[in-house]
C-alpha positions in Angstrom: -3.3 2.4 -2.5 -2.6 4.8 -5.3 1.1 6.3 -5.3 2.3 8.8 -8.0 5.9 8.3 -8.9 8.3 5.4 -9.1 12.1 5.0 -8.6 14.6 2.5 -10.2 15.7 -0.2 -8.1 19.2 -2.2 -8.9 18.4 -4.5 -5.9 14.7 -5.3 -7.2 15.7 -5.0 -10.9 12.7 -3.1 -11.5 10.7 0.0 -10.9 9.2 0.5 -7.2 6.4 3.0 -6.4 6.3 2.4 -2.6 7.1 -0.4 0.2 4.8 -1.0 3.7 5.7 -3.6 6.2 3.4 -5.1 9.0 5.8 -6.1 11.9 3.0 -8.1 13.6 2.6 -10.3 10.5 6.3 -10.3 9.3 4.9 -9.3 5.8 6.5 -6.9 3.4 4.3 -5.5 0.6 5.7 -3.8 -2.5 3.8 -1.6 -4.8 5.1 -1.7 -8.3 3.9 0.2 -11.6 2.2 -1.8 -14.4 4.3 -4.7 -15.9 7.1 -4.7 -13.6 8.3 -7.4 -11.3 10.9 -7.9 -8.6 14.0 -10.0 -8.7 13.1 -12.9 -6.1 16.4 -12.7 -4.4 16.8 -8.8 -4.3 13.3 -8.5 -2.7 14.0 -10.9 0.1 17.2 -9.1 0.7 15.3 -5.9 0.9 12.7 -7.0 3.1 15.3 -8.8 5.3 17.0 -5.3 6.2 13.9 -4.0 7.3 13.0 -7.4 9.6 15.3 -10.4 9.5 12.4 -12.5 10.4 10.3 -11.6 7.5 8.1 -14.3 6.6 6.2 -13.3 3.5 6.2 -10.5 0.5 3.7 -9.5 -1.4 4.1 -7.5 -4.6 1.5 -5.7 -6.5 1.8 -4.5 -9.9 -0.8 -1.6 -11.0 -2.5 -2.3 -7.3 -3.1 -5.8 -8.5 -1.9 -8.8 -6.5 1.2 -10.4 -8.1 3.8 -12.5 -6.9 3.8 -13.4 -3.4 7.1 -14.8 -1.7 6.6 -17.2 1.2 9.0 -18.4 3.7 8.2 -22.3 4.4 10.4 -24.7 6.3 13.1 -22.5 5.9 13.0 -22.2 2.4 11.6 -19.2 0.1 9.3 -19.9 -3.0 7.5 -17.8 -5.2 3.7 -18.0 -5.6 2.4 -16.7 -8.7 -1.4 -15.5 -9.3 -2.6 -18.2 -11.0 -1.3 -21.2 -8.7 -3.7 -22.4 -6.5 -1.6 -22.0 -3.5 -1.5 -18.3 -4.1 -5.2 -18.3 -3.3 -4.6 -20.0 -0.2 -2.2 -18.0 1.0 -4.0 -15.0 0.3 -7.0 -16.3 2.6 -4.4 -17.2 5.2 -3.5 -13.6 4.9 -6.8 -12.4 5.2 -7.6 -14.9 8.1 -4.7 -13.4 10.2 -5.2 -9.9 9.6 -8.2 -7.9 12.0 -9.1 -6.2 9.0 -9.3 -8.3 5.8 -8.0 -7.6 2.4 -10.4 -5.4 0.5 -11.5 -6.7 -3.0 -9.1 -4.9 -5.2 -6.2 -6.8 -3.2 -4.8 -3.6 -1.5 -3.0 -4.3 1.9 
């Protein structure tokens, strides 16, 4: 998704271009400009205001998959793209979706 423009978010402590929520998957996706990353607790607070039962938050920086926050056993954890668990999480997301993630990682 190509989104023009960005705004500063005090809560996320970064710029953000867009946000989407997939209620059936309890998944929030945040599009950030290049070289931006969210504050984990801010991203969780924002996603919980949309849906208190959110289970996953994906961030994309410059349309590339970046940090993924996952709720596991009642605790949030961050998974970075270079971690093996990140790739496993992406496989699980693709398997749960009726239409798999495109190769460029856009939801």
